[in-house]
C-alpha positions as CSV (number, residue, x, y, z in Angstrom):
1,M,-6.5,31.4,5.1
2,T,-3.1,31.1,6.8
3,E,-0.1,29.5,5.3
4,S,-0.2,26.6,7.7
5,S,-3.9,25.8,6.9
6,E,-3.1,25.7,3.2
7,K,-0.6,22.9,3.7
8,L,-2.0,19.5,3.2
9,K,-1.8,17.4,6.4
10,T,0.2,14.1,6.2
11,S,0.4,11.3,8.8
12,K,2.9,8.6,9.2
13,I,1.1,5.3,8.8
14,G,4.0,2.8,8.7
15,K,7.6,2.1,7.8
16,L,9.4,0.1,5.2
17,E,10.5,-3.1,6.9
18,D,13.7,-5.0,6.2
19,K,11.7,-8.1,5.1
20,V,9.9,-6.1,2.4
21,I,13.2,-4.5,1.2
22,S,14.8,-7.9,1.1
23,L,11.9,-9.8,-0.6
24,L,11.5,-7.2,-3.3
25,S,15.2,-6.2,-3.6
26,L,14.3,-2.5,-3.0
27,D,16.9,0.3,-2.9
28,F,15.5,2.0,0.2
29,D,16.7,2.5,3.8
30,S,15.2,0.2,6.4
31,G,12.6,2.0,8.4
32,S,11.9,4.6,5.7
33,P,8.5,6.2,6.8
34,I,5.4,5.6,4.8
35,Y,2.9,8.5,4.9
36,I,-0.7,9.2,3.8
37,G,-1.8,12.7,2.9
38,E,-5.2,14.3,2.5
39,S,-4.8,14.2,-1.3
40,N,-4.1,10.5,-1.1
41,I,-7.2,9.9,1.0
42,E,-9.4,11.9,-1.4
43,H,-8.0,9.9,-4.3
44,M,-8.9,6.6,-2.5
45,K,-12.4,7.9,-1.7
46,N,-13.0,9.0,-5.3
47,T,-11.6,6.0,-7.1
48,H,-12.7,3.1,-4.9
49,P,-15.2,4.6,-2.4
50,D,-16.8,1.3,-1.2
51,D,-13.4,-0.4,-0.7
52,Y,-12.1,2.7,1.1
53,N,-15.2,2.7,3.4
54,K,-14.6,-1.0,4.2
55,Y,-10.8,-1.0,4.5
56,G,-9.6,2.6,4.8
57,N,-9.1,2.1,8.6
58,K,-7.0,-1.0,7.9
59,I,-4.3,0.6,5.7
60,S,-1.7,0.7,8.5
61,E,-2.5,-2.9,9.4
62,I,-2.1,-4.0,5.8
63,I,1.3,-2.2,5.5
64,S,2.6,-3.6,8.8
65,A,1.4,-7.2,8.3
66,P,0.8,-8.0,4.6
67,D,0.4,-11.6,3.4
68,Y,1.8,-10.9,-0.1
69,L,4.1,-8.3,-1.7
70,R,4.8,-7.1,-5.2
71,Q,6.6,-4.3,-6.9
72,N,4.5,-3.0,-9.8
73,P,6.8,-3.0,-12.9
74,K,4.9,-0.1,-14.5
75,D,5.2,2.6,-11.8
76,G,7.6,1.0,-9.2
77,S,5.0,1.1,-6.5
78,I,5.1,-1.3,-3.6
79,E,2.0,-3.4,-3.4
80,Y,1.0,-4.7,0.0
81,V,-1.7,-7.4,-0.2
82,K,-3.6,-8.8,2.8
83,E,-6.1,-11.6,2.7
84,Y,-9.2,-11.1,4.8
85,R,-10.5,-14.6,5.2
86,V,-13.7,-13.5,6.9
87,N,-14.7,-11.7,3.7
88,N,-12.7,-13.9,1.3
89,E,-11.1,-10.7,-0.1
90,F,-7.6,-9.7,-1.0
91,V,-7.0,-6.1,-0.3
92,K,-4.2,-4.1,-1.8
93,V,-2.5,-1.0,-0.6
94,A,-0.2,0.6,-3.2
95,V,2.7,2.7,-1.9
96,R,4.3,5.1,-4.3
97,V,7.5,7.1,-4.2
98,S,7.0,10.9,-4.6
99,G,9.3,13.0,-6.8
100,S,11.2,13.9,-3.7
101,G,11.7,10.2,-2.7
102,V,9.0,10.1,0.0
103,L,6.8,7.0,0.3
104,F,3.0,7.6,0.3
105,A,0.1,5.2,0.4
106,R,-1.8,6.0,-2.8
107,S,-4.6,3.5,-3.2
108,V,-6.6,0.8,-1.4
109,Y,-8.9,-1.6,-3.0
110,V,-10.1,-5.2,-3.2
111,L,-8.4,-7.3,-5.9
112,N,-10.0,-10.0,-8.0
113,A,-9.2,-13.4,-6.6
114,N,-8.4,-14.8,-10.1
115,R,-5.9,-12.0,-10.6
116,I,-4.3,-12.8,-7.3
117,N,-4.0,-16.4,-8.2
118,N,-2.4,-15.5,-11.6
119,F,0.2,-13.2,-9.9
120,I,1.0,-16.0,-7.4
121,K,1.4,-18.6,-10.2
122,K,3.7,-16.3,-12.2
123,G,5.7,-15.5,-9.0
124,T,5.2,-11.8,-9.3
125,L,3.2,-11.7,-6.1
126,K,5.4,-13.0,-3.3
127,K,4.2,-14.7,-0.1
128,L,5.7,-13.0,2.9
129,D,6.8,-15.5,5.5
130,K,5.6,-14.6,9.0
């Protein structure tokens, strides 16, 4: 195996938009790239395989056009949530910061509608104005 084939491949799937930085009061530069790596995809497939099969191809779309945003107080991840009205599902993509300060999409899964409504009522899930 060559050195280059041992490296995990990563792809840029989005960027941190000004509106996200502003709404969540984040300390990041506008346009910071968001990546996904092979290990992230494997994690998604292993933890939520049905949700990944259904929405894995929508990760970039969810990041670029979320309906709601939240910063997770436990791990600081940025949670992008999109409502798919056709399926009546809210889908979350969590983006985490690596130890070196790089943003990676880490998970994708369908959220419980009651949980969404509770987050909205508490004000921890913020509606993103289009």
